[in-house]
Structure formats: structure tokens, C-alpha cells
N, C-alpha and C positions, 0 to 999 in steps of 0.2 A: 210332807210329800204329797204331790197332786195325785189323785186317784188314777188318772190316766198313766202315770208313770209305772204303775204296777204291771200293766199290760205290756208296756215297752220293755220293762225289766224281764218279763217272761220271754220275750223274743230274743233279747240279748243273752239271756242265760241258755236258751236252747241253741242259739248260734255258737256260743262259746263251747258248749258240750259237743256240738257237731265238729267244730274246728279241732278240739282236743282228740276226738275220735279219729279224724283224718290224719292228724299228726302222729298219733299212736300207731295207726295202721302202717304208715310209711316207716316208722321206726321199727316196728315189729318185723318187717320184712328183712331188716339188716341185723336185728338183735334178737336172738333166740337162745336164751340160757335161763338158768334158775332165777337170776335177778329180774329178768324181764317178766317171767311168769309170776313172780312175787308182786311186782308192781302192778300188773294187770289184774291179778286175782285179789290182792289185798287192798289196792288203792283205787284203781280206775274203775273196775266193775262196781264196787260199792258206791262210788261217787256217782256214776251214771245212774244207778238205781235210785239213789236218794234224790238226785235232781229230777228225774222223771216222775217220782212220787210227788215232789213238791210243786210241779207246774200246775196240775189241776187245783191244788189247794190255794195257790196264789191266785188263780183265776176266780175261784169261789170267793176269796177275800176281796178281790177287786169288785166283783159284782155286789157283794154285801156293802162295801163302802160307797159305791156309786148309789145304791138304794138309799143309804143313810143320808147322803148329801142331798139327794132329791127330796127326801122327806123333811130335812131341815130347812130347805129352801121354800117349802110350801107355806 
């Protein structure tokens, strides 16, 4: 994988999370029962939390890999 692809992946992951949130917001307007609360609390909220935690880590990994590539090319 090319190092630059990590930053592009971060953008795609953030966009996907944003799209999921928008779709869920629209769905939630029409679907408000125990099942919808379960999906939101047990699936969507933890997923959003984990994705948000992973984005800075991916950025740090990308920076470290870019540095390693520069050092190897010297």
C-alpha cells in the first residue's frame, strides 16, 4: 500500500461515517422503537466511537511511514 493511501483512506472512512450518520438520522425520524434504540446504542454509537478513535491513529501511522520512506530514500 502506498503511504499516501492511508490519508485517502482516512477521508473515505470519515465520509462513510458521515453518510451513515445522515442515513441513520433520516431513518430514526420514521423508526422509533426498542429495536431502533438497540441498533443505535449497541451498534452505531460504538462504531462511530471506534472510528473516531482510529482516525488520529491512522494519521500518526501515516506520518511514521512517510518518515520511514524518506529515511530509506536518503
